[in-house]
C-alpha positions in Angstrom: 104.2 131.2 66.6 102.7 132.6 63.4 100.7 130.4 61.1 103.0 130.9 58.2 106.0 129.6 60.1 104.0 126.5 61.2 102.8 125.9 57.6 106.4 126.3 56.3 107.8 124.0 58.9 105.2 121.3 58.0 105.9 121.8 54.3 109.6 121.1 54.9 108.6 117.7 56.3 106.6 117.1 53.1 109.5 117.7 50.6 110.7 114.4 49.3 114.4 114.2 49.1 115.0 116.7 51.9 116.6 114.9 54.9 116.0 116.1 58.5 119.7 117.0 58.7 119.6 119.1 55.6 116.4 120.8 56.8 118.0 121.7 60.1 121.1 123.0 58.2 118.9 125.2 56.1 116.9 126.5 59.1 120.0 127.2 61.1 121.4 129.2 58.1 118.2 131.1 57.4 116.7 131.4 60.9 113.3 130.0 60.1 111.3 127.7 57.9 109.6 130.7 56.3 113.0 132.1 55.3 114.1 128.8 53.8 111.2 128.9 51.4 111.8 132.6 50.7 115.3 131.7 49.6 114.6 128.4 48.0 116.4 129.4 44.9 119.6 129.8 46.8 119.8 126.2 48.1 123.0 125.5 46.4 124.8 128.5 47.9 123.5 127.4 51.4 124.4 123.8 50.9 127.3 123.7 48.4 127.3 119.9 48.2 123.5 119.7 47.7 122.5 116.7 45.6 120.4 116.9 42.5 117.6 115.2 44.5 117.7 117.9 47.1 117.6 120.7 44.5 114.7 118.9 42.8 112.9 118.7 46.1 112.5 122.4 46.2 111.0 122.4 42.7 107.9 120.9 44.2 107.4 123.5 47.0 103.9 124.4 45.8 102.7 120.8 46.4 104.4 120.7 49.8 102.9 124.0 50.9 99.4 122.9 49.7 99.7 119.6 51.7 100.9 121.6 54.7 98.0 124.0 54.6 95.6 121.1 54.4 97.3 119.5 57.4 97.1 122.8 59.3 93.3 123.0 58.7 92.8 119.5 60.0 95.0 120.2 63.1 93.0 123.3 63.8 89.7 121.5 63.5 90.8 119.0 66.1 92.2 121.7 68.3 95.7 120.3 68.4 98.8 122.3 69.1 101.7 122.4 66.6 105.2 123.3 67.9 108.0 124.2 65.6 111.7 124.5 66.3 111.5 128.2 66.8 108.4 128.0 69.1 109.2 129.0 72.7 107.1 126.1 73.9 109.1 123.6 71.9 110.9 121.3 74.4 114.3 122.9 74.8 116.0 119.6 75.8 114.9 118.0 72.6 115.7 121.1 70.4 119.4 120.7 71.3 119.5 117.2 69.7 120.6 117.5 66.0 117.9 115.1 64.9 115.1 116.9 66.7 111.8 116.9 64.7 111.0 120.1 62.8 107.4 119.8 63.9 105.7 118.3 67.0 101.9 117.7 67.1 100.5 117.9 70.7 97.3 117.1 72.4 97.1 118.3 76.0 98.8 121.0 78.1 101.9 119.3 79.4 104.8 121.6 80.2 107.5 120.1 78.0 110.1 122.4 79.5 109.4 121.5 83.2 112.2 121.6 85.7 112.4 117.8 85.9 111.5 115.3 83.2 112.0 111.5 83.5 111.5 109.0 80.7 110.6 105.5 81.8 111.0 102.6 79.3 111.0 98.8 79.3 109.7 95.6 77.9 106.2 95.2 76.5 106.1 91.8 78.3 106.8 93.1 81.8 106.6 90.8 84.8 104.8 91.4 88.1 108.2 92.5 89.5 108.5 95.1 86.7 105.1 96.5 87.4 105.8 96.6 91.1 109.1 98.4 90.6 107.5 100.9 88.3 104.6 101.6 90.6 106.7 101.9 93.7 109.3 104.1 92.0 106.8 106.7 90.7 105.0 106.8 94.0 108.3 107.3 95.7 109.3 110.0 93.3 106.0 111.8 93.9 106.9 112.2 97.6 110.0 114.2 96.6 109.0 116.0 93.4 105.3 115.6 92.4 105.8 118.1 89.6 108.1 115.7 87.7 106.9 114.9 84.2 106.9 111.2 83.3 107.5 110.4 79.6 107.0 107.1 77.9 105.6 105.5 74.7 102.0 104.4 75.6 103.0 100.8 74.6 102.1 97.6 76.3 104.1 96.7 79.4 106.3 99.1 81.3 105.2 102.1 79.1 101.6 102.0 80.1 102.4 101.0 83.6 104.5 104.2 84.0 101.6 106.3 82.6 99.1 104.7 84.9 101.3 105.0 88.0 101.8 108.7 87.2 98.0 109.2 86.9 97.4 107.3 90.1 99.8 109.6 91.9 98.4 112.8 90.4 101.5 113.4 88.2 101.6 114.7 84.7 102.6 112.2 82.0 103.2 112.4 78.3 103.0 109.6 75.7 105.2 109.9 72.6 103.3 108.2 69.7 104.7 106.6 66.5 101.7 107.7 64.5 99.2 110.6 64.1 97.1 112.0 66.9 93.9 110.7 65.2 94.9 107.2 66.3 95.6 105.5 69.6 97.7 102.4 69.4 97.2 100.0 71.0 93.5 100.9 71.0 93.0 99.4 74.5 95.0 102.3 75.9 92.5 104.9 74.6 91.1 105.7 78.1 94.6 106.0 79.6 95.5 108.4 76.8 92.3 110.5 77.5 93.2 110.6 81.2 96.7 111.7 80.5 95.4 114.7 78.5 92.9 115.6 81.2 95.6 115.5 83.9 97.9 118.2 82.6 99.8 115.7 80.5 99.2 114.7 76.9 100.2 113.0 73.7 103.1 114.0 71.4 104.2 113.0 68.0 106.2 114.1 65.0 103.8 112.3 62.6 100.9 114.1 60.9 97.3 113.0 61.0 96.4 109.8 59.1 99.9 108.4 59.3 99.8 104.6 59.0 101.2 102.5 61.8 104.6 101.2 60.7 107.2 99.3 62.7 110.0 101.7 61.8 108.2 104.7 63.2 108.3 103.1 66.7 112.1 102.9 66.6 112.3 106.5 65.2 110.1 107.9 68.0 112.5 106.5 70.6 114.8 109.5 70.0 112.0 111.8 71.2 111.5 109.8 74.4 115.3 110.0 75.0 115.7 113.7 74.0 112.9 115.1 76.1 114.2 113.9 79.4 116.9 114.7 82.0 117.1 111.0 83.0 116.1 107.8 81.1 115.2 104.9 83.3 115.0 101.3 82.1 112.8 99.1 84.3 112.8 95.7 82.5 114.3 94.8 79.2 115.6 91.7 77.3 119.0 91.8 75.7 117.5 93.5 72.6 114.6 95.8 72.2 113.3 99.3 71.9 114.1 100.2 75.4 117.8 99.6 75.0 117.7 101.6 71.8 116.2 104.5 73.8 118.9 104.1 76.4 121.6 104.2 73.8 120.1 107.4 72.3 119.9 108.9 75.7 123.6 108.3 76.2 124.3 109.9 72.9 122.3 112.9 73.9 124.4 113.1 77.2 121.4 112.2 79.3 121.8 110.2 82.5 120.7 106.6 82.1 119.5 104.3 85.0 118.4 100.7 85.2 116.7 98.6 87.8 118.6 95.3 88.4 116.8 92.0 88.2 117.5 88.3 88.8 120.3 87.1 86.7 118.2 84.3 85.1 115.2 86.4 84.2 115.0 87.1 80.4 113.6 90.5 80.9 116.2 91.6 83.4 119.2 90.7 81.1 119.1 94.1 79.3 119.1 96.1 82.5 121.8 93.9 84.1 123.9 94.3 80.9 123.6 98.1 81.0 124.7 98.1 84.7 127.5 95.7 84.1 128.9 97.7 81.2 128.6 100.9 83.3 126.3 102.3 80.7 123.6 102.8 83.3 123.6 103.6 87.0 122.0 101.0 89.2 118.7 102.3 90.7 116.7 100.9 93.6 114.5 103.8 94.6 113.8 107.5 93.9 116.4 108.6 96.4 119.1 107.0 94.3 117.9 109.1 91.3 117.9 112.3 93.3 121.4 111.6 94.6 122.8 110.7 91.1 121.1 113.7 89.4 122.2 116.1 92.1 118.5 117.0 92.9 118.1 118.3 96.4 116.2 116.0 98.7 113.3 118.3 99.9 112.4 115.8 102.7 115.8 115.7 104.3 117.0 118.2 106.9 119.9 120.0 105.4 122.4 122.4 106.9 122.2 126.0 106.0 123.1 126.4 102.4 126.1 128.2 101.3 125.5 131.4 99.3 128.0 132.7 96.9 127.8 136.5 96.5 128.3 138.0 93.1 131.0 140.3 94.4 133.2 137.3 94.9 133.3 137.1 91.1 133.8 140.7 89.9 135.2 139.8 86.5 132.3 137.8 85.1 130.3 138.7 82.0 126.6 139.2 82.1 126.0 135.7 80.7 128.4 134.2 83.2 126.6 135.9 86.1 123.3 134.5 84.9 124.7 131.0 85.0 126.3 131.5 88.4 123.0 132.7 89.7 121.3 129.5 88.6 123.8 127.5 90.7 123.3 129.4 93.9 121.6 127.7 96.8 121.9 124.3 95.2 124.6 121.6 95.7 124.9 121.0 92.0 122.7 121.0 88.9 122.5 119.2 85.5 123.6 121.2 82.4 120.1 120.8 80.8 118.5 122.4 83.9 121.1 125.2 83.9 120.4 126.0 80.3 116.6 126.0 81.0 116.9 128.2 84.1 119.2 130.6 82.4 117.1 130.7 79.2 120.3 130.1 77.2 120.7 127.5 74.4 122.4 124.3 75.5 125.4 124.8 73.2 126.0 128.3 74.5 125.5 127.3 78.1 128.1 124.5 77.6 130.7 127.0 76.3 130.0 129.5 79.2 130.3 126.7 81.8 133.7 125.7 80.3 134.9 129.3 80.6 133.7 129.4 84.2 135.5 126.2 84.9 138.7 127.7 83.5 138.2 130.7 85.8 137.8 128.4 88.8 134.2 129.5 89.4 132.4 126.2 88.8 133.5 122.6 89.0 132.3 119.9 86.5 131.0 116.8 88.2 130.1 113.4 86.7 126.9 113.0 84.7 127.1 116.5 83.1 126.4 118.2 86.5 128.1 121.4 87.7 128.4 123.2 91.1 129.9 126.4 92.3 133.3 126.4 93.9 132.9 127.6 97.5 
């Protein structure tokens, strides 16, 4: 990604009066942040109902660009990565969310487009039961898919427990922060954060350096935790809290949501039990449950010879349709997010192609946004 596009993307976040939705609309229309600034005098034609505040925002582009250039210098000095929406390393799962950040600041080398990404969230006041569940689940998951990326928020309780368990099992893990990368909050998790960066994981935030710690930012960052993953898992939660907000966002993003049950009288099991009772989350007891629900093949199980569908069975497919069919070969079924990633096709386009294939009787839609070939 060229420096000008990064600076332009950062500058868009600096324009007062420009909402994230309007910024995405402009970028979709023009193709890049750089082009938005190049056509800043045509904002009204791009957004006919643009408010006076929005038009006024682009009158201050020089100030925004100056701030962006200063931010870029600071980022380069600290050797951080900056990912913009058009960057190939920008997490594809997150990009498909309409409120995805224009810019992500990264520390570390985590693969944010890995084949399997799981977010684990829960209460800051976790019990010994919650810690045990979290530790055992991640150790169990490692036995099946050690390359799974574990995402959480580096907060007290379940968050840091998930990060530590991933580190203990040699797995990559990413913490999504609610502030700039020049700060670690809580400070007592500084060593955990350093270990995450050194173990092919890292830290991620939409907030620039020197951003003050504010309560609202923690709620806002939950959408990134939800949007990054294939599956969002709630380990322990009260009836209200950030973890339930993350679960709700995950559902809105068409992610699979899971929850570990707890004793009915435990305060920090009520949220999980509520999600399960309302059928908003699938009950989880072990990693095998997750594999089964997600349609991930169990690599430890002895399976019968897989069925292979030959391309000649589907002679009337378009090139794009054949690409999607090929991603479904040799597997029982696959989640739509993974299909889009494997086929290197945007989520929205993959969804349309899968619908056409379903109408042709080539694929079958399963629960949980999973698909399989018709044999």
